[in-house]
C-alpha positions in Angstrom: 151.4 131.2 114.8 149.3 133.0 112.3 145.9 134.6 112.6 143.1 134.9 110.0 144.5 136.5 106.8 148.1 136.5 108.0 151.0 134.9 106.2 154.7 134.2 106.8 157.7 133.3 104.6 161.1 131.9 105.1 164.2 131.4 102.9 165.3 127.8 102.7 167.9 125.8 100.9 166.7 123.7 98.0 165.1 120.5 99.2 161.9 118.8 100.5 160.0 120.3 103.3 156.9 119.4 105.4 154.7 122.1 106.7 152.2 121.1 109.4 149.4 123.0 111.1 148.6 122.2 114.7 144.9 121.5 115.3 142.9 124.2 117.2 139.9 123.1 119.3 136.5 123.8 117.6 138.2 124.4 114.2 139.0 122.0 111.4 141.2 122.2 108.3 138.7 122.6 105.5 141.2 123.1 102.6 144.9 123.0 101.9 146.5 124.1 98.7 150.1 124.6 97.4 151.2 126.1 94.1 153.7 123.2 93.7 152.1 120.7 91.4 154.1 117.9 93.0 153.1 118.8 96.6 151.7 116.0 98.7 148.7 117.3 100.7 147.1 115.8 103.8 144.0 117.4 105.2 145.1 116.1 108.6 147.3 119.2 108.5 150.5 118.5 106.5 151.8 119.6 103.2 155.1 118.2 101.7 156.7 120.3 99.0 159.9 120.3 97.0 161.6 123.7 96.8 164.1 124.3 94.0 166.8 126.9 93.9 165.2 130.4 93.4 161.7 128.9 93.6 158.9 130.3 95.9 156.3 127.8 97.0 153.1 129.1 98.6 150.8 126.9 100.7 147.5 128.1 102.0 145.8 126.5 105.0 142.0 127.2 105.2 140.2 126.6 108.5 136.6 126.7 109.3 135.0 126.9 112.7 133.1 123.8 113.8 129.5 123.9 114.9 128.0 122.3 118.0 125.0 119.8 118.1 123.2 119.4 121.4 120.6 116.8 122.2 118.5 116.8 125.4 116.1 114.3 126.9 112.9 115.3 128.9 110.5 113.0 130.7 108.1 115.3 132.5 106.5 114.0 135.7 108.8 110.9 135.8 111.4 110.8 138.4 113.2 107.6 137.6 116.1 106.9 135.3 114.9 105.3 132.1 117.5 105.5 129.3 116.6 106.1 125.7 118.8 105.2 122.7 119.6 107.4 119.7 121.1 107.3 116.2 122.7 110.1 114.2 125.0 110.9 111.4 127.8 111.3 113.9 129.3 107.9 114.6 128.8 106.8 118.2 126.8 109.8 119.2 124.7 110.7 121.1 125.0 108.3 124.1 122.0 106.8 125.8 120.2 109.5 127.8 117.5 109.6 130.5 115.3 112.5 131.5 117.3 115.6 132.4 120.4 114.5 130.6 122.0 116.1 127.5 124.9 115.5 125.2 126.9 117.7 122.8 129.4 117.2 120.0 131.3 119.4 117.7 130.7 118.9 114.0 131.8 120.3 110.7 129.2 122.6 109.2 126.5 120.6 107.4 123.2 118.8 107.7 122.6 116.2 110.4 119.8 113.9 111.4 119.3 112.7 115.0 116.6 110.1 115.7 115.4 108.4 118.9 114.8 104.6 118.9 111.4 103.3 120.1 111.2 102.6 123.8 108.5 100.1 125.0 106.0 101.7 127.2 106.9 105.2 126.1 105.9 107.6 123.4 107.5 110.6 121.9 105.2 113.5 122.8 107.2 116.4 121.5 110.4 117.2 119.5 111.8 120.7 119.2 114.9 122.3 117.7 115.9 125.9 118.2 116.6 126.7 114.5 113.9 127.5 112.0 115.3 125.2 109.3 114.8 122.0 111.4 112.7 119.2 109.8 110.8 117.5 112.6 109.1 114.1 112.1 107.3 112.7 115.1 106.5 109.5 113.2 110.1 108.6 112.8 111.1 110.4 116.0 113.8 112.3 114.0 115.1 115.8 113.5 117.2 117.0 110.6 119.0 120.3 111.1 121.7 122.4 109.4 124.6 123.4 111.7 126.6 126.4 110.5 130.2 127.4 111.4 130.3 128.4 115.1 126.6 127.6 115.5 125.0 125.8 118.4 121.9 123.8 117.5 119.8 122.3 120.3 117.1 119.6 119.9 115.0 118.3 122.8 113.2 114.9 122.7 110.3 114.8 125.1 108.7 111.4 126.1 105.8 110.3 128.3 104.7 107.0 129.5 102.0 105.4 127.4 98.6 105.6 129.0 97.8 101.9 128.9 94.2 101.1 129.5 93.3 99.1 132.6 90.3 97.0 133.7 87.8 96.6 136.6 86.3 93.4 137.9 85.3 91.1 139.5 82.6 89.1 141.5 79.0 89.1 142.7 78.2 86.3 145.2 75.4 84.8 147.2 76.2 85.8 150.8 74.3 82.9 152.4 75.0 83.8 156.0 74.6 87.6 155.3 77.9 88.5 157.1 79.3 90.5 154.1 82.3 88.2 153.7 83.1 85.9 150.8 83.4 82.4 152.2 83.7 78.8 150.9 80.3 77.4 149.8 78.9 80.8 148.8 78.5 80.6 145.0 78.5 83.4 142.4 75.3 85.0 141.1 74.8 85.0 137.3 73.3 87.7 135.2 73.8 90.7 137.5 74.1 94.0 135.6 77.3 95.9 136.2 77.5 99.6 135.1 80.7 101.7 135.0 80.2 105.4 135.6 82.6 108.3 135.4 82.8 109.7 138.9 82.6 113.3 137.9 83.6 116.4 139.8 82.2 116.4 142.4 81.7 112.7 142.4 78.0 111.7 142.2 76.6 108.2 142.1 73.1 109.0 140.7 73.2 110.6 137.3 76.9 110.0 136.7 78.0 109.4 133.1 77.6 105.8 132.0 80.7 104.5 130.3 80.3 100.7 130.0 78.2 97.8 131.1 78.8 94.1 131.7 76.9 91.1 133.2 78.2 88.5 135.6 78.9 85.1 134.1 77.8 81.7 135.3 80.4 81.9 138.1 79.4 85.4 139.2 82.4 87.1 137.6 82.6 90.2 135.4 85.3 92.2 133.7 85.2 95.6 132.1 88.3 96.1 129.9 90.0 99.0 128.2 89.4 101.4 131.0 91.7 104.5 131.0 93.1 105.9 134.2 90.6 107.9 136.1 88.0 108.0 138.9 85.0 105.7 138.6 81.9 104.4 140.3 80.5 100.9 139.7 76.8 100.2 140.0 75.3 96.7 140.5 71.7 96.1 139.7 69.2 93.6 138.4 69.7 91.1 141.2 67.6 87.9 140.9 64.1 88.2 142.5 64.2 88.0 146.3 67.8 89.1 146.7 69.1 92.2 148.5 72.7 93.6 148.8 74.6 92.6 151.9 76.4 95.0 154.2 79.5 96.6 152.7 83.1 96.6 153.9 82.5 94.0 156.6 85.7 92.0 156.1 88.2 94.9 156.1 89.7 93.1 153.2 89.2 94.4 149.7 89.4 91.0 148.2 86.7 89.4 150.4 84.2 92.2 151.2 81.3 93.8 149.3 81.6 97.3 147.9 78.0 97.9 146.9 75.9 100.2 149.1 72.8 98.3 150.4 70.3 100.9 149.2 71.7 101.8 145.8 74.1 99.0 144.7 76.6 101.8 144.0 80.3 101.7 145.1 82.2 104.6 146.5 84.6 106.4 144.1 87.5 104.2 143.0 90.7 105.5 141.5 92.2 103.4 138.6 95.9 104.1 137.8 97.1 103.8 134.2 97.3 100.2 133.0 96.1 98.8 136.3 93.7 95.8 136.5 91.5 96.2 139.7 89.9 92.9 140.6 88.5 93.9 144.0 85.2 95.5 143.1 82.7 93.0 144.4 79.1 92.8 145.6 77.4 90.3 147.9 73.7 89.6 148.0 71.5 87.4 150.1 68.1 85.8 149.5 65.3 87.3 151.5 63.2 84.5 153.2 59.4 85.0 153.2 56.7 82.9 155.1 53.0 83.3 155.1 51.6 83.8 158.6 48.9 81.3 159.8 45.2 82.5 159.4 46.2 86.0 158.2 47.9 85.1 154.9 50.4 88.0 155.6 53.9 87.6 154.1 56.6 87.7 156.8 59.8 89.1 155.6 62.7 87.6 157.7 64.8 90.5 156.4 62.9 93.0 158.5 64.0 94.3 161.9 64.1 92.0 164.9 61.5 94.0 166.8 59.0 93.9 164.0 59.6 90.2 163.6 58.8 89.5 167.2 55.6 91.5 167.0 54.5 89.6 163.9 55.4 86.3 165.6 53.4 87.4 168.6 50.4 88.1 166.5 50.8 84.8 164.7 50.9 82.9 168.0 47.8 84.6 169.4 45.9 83.7 166.2 47.3 80.3 166.2 46.1 79.3 169.7 42.6 80.7 169.6 40.2 78.0 170.9 37.7 76.5 168.5 34.1 76.9 169.2 31.7 74.0 169.4 34.1 71.6 170.8 33.6 70.3 174.3 
């Protein structure tokens, strides 16, 4: 066994000899020379030479320490195991990795490129290497680095889920029986204005930032698309003449009830996750019935309180049965 700079010699009878070096972990044979012009050299670690009588043949084995290349995968805030694929100048390396995993390989000193393949639903948000000579390209999701003898180079690929836009809908209907529940035979209302507001912090309905508008179609439906994740308030307005908003949350079923407040037409704050399509934001409205009282010409609003209605009816009855003069 020889160390760096050491040598050894031995006397041999004339003949052919093979000299082999045993591989040492993290080192590789970078050069092998012999001063015998007929020597057969194999960089796998063997030199075959012919030694003649009185001849001295010298062979030199040159070894270089390998470097180490390390690749890590990070997916902050994501607790699942989504695997990402890579390519590199090192055949078959690195393996597929998920967040929190890493892989290393020993390499001969030189320049290497490692790239991450595109993953649907994910984007590369950061790519760092711990050497100043690294060439980082987020467009190609690649890092090119030089690894020196005995050097450890680390590169970390950081990915996040794409913030896909979502949507908010969906229905404004004529609540004929005024019970706050969508039922068969109760049609949609066309032309209602729907405003989407940023909820703000703290959330406020009046004066919130208007983000988008829509109007209900002939069937009473609306859809506001390309809405990023966030907190929102939906405001319904411009009901047809004679309509009022029905009572909210009467069905205890988000698919069947009305979300609009009676007085304002505004919904409570709703939270929209990334990429989610929320089709539960509805509003019901009923038609206020009006009749003209006999003799007085006063309009009677059947949407008023029951007590007031009885008083008005009472007045109407008194006026209606007053006897006529001049009739025997």
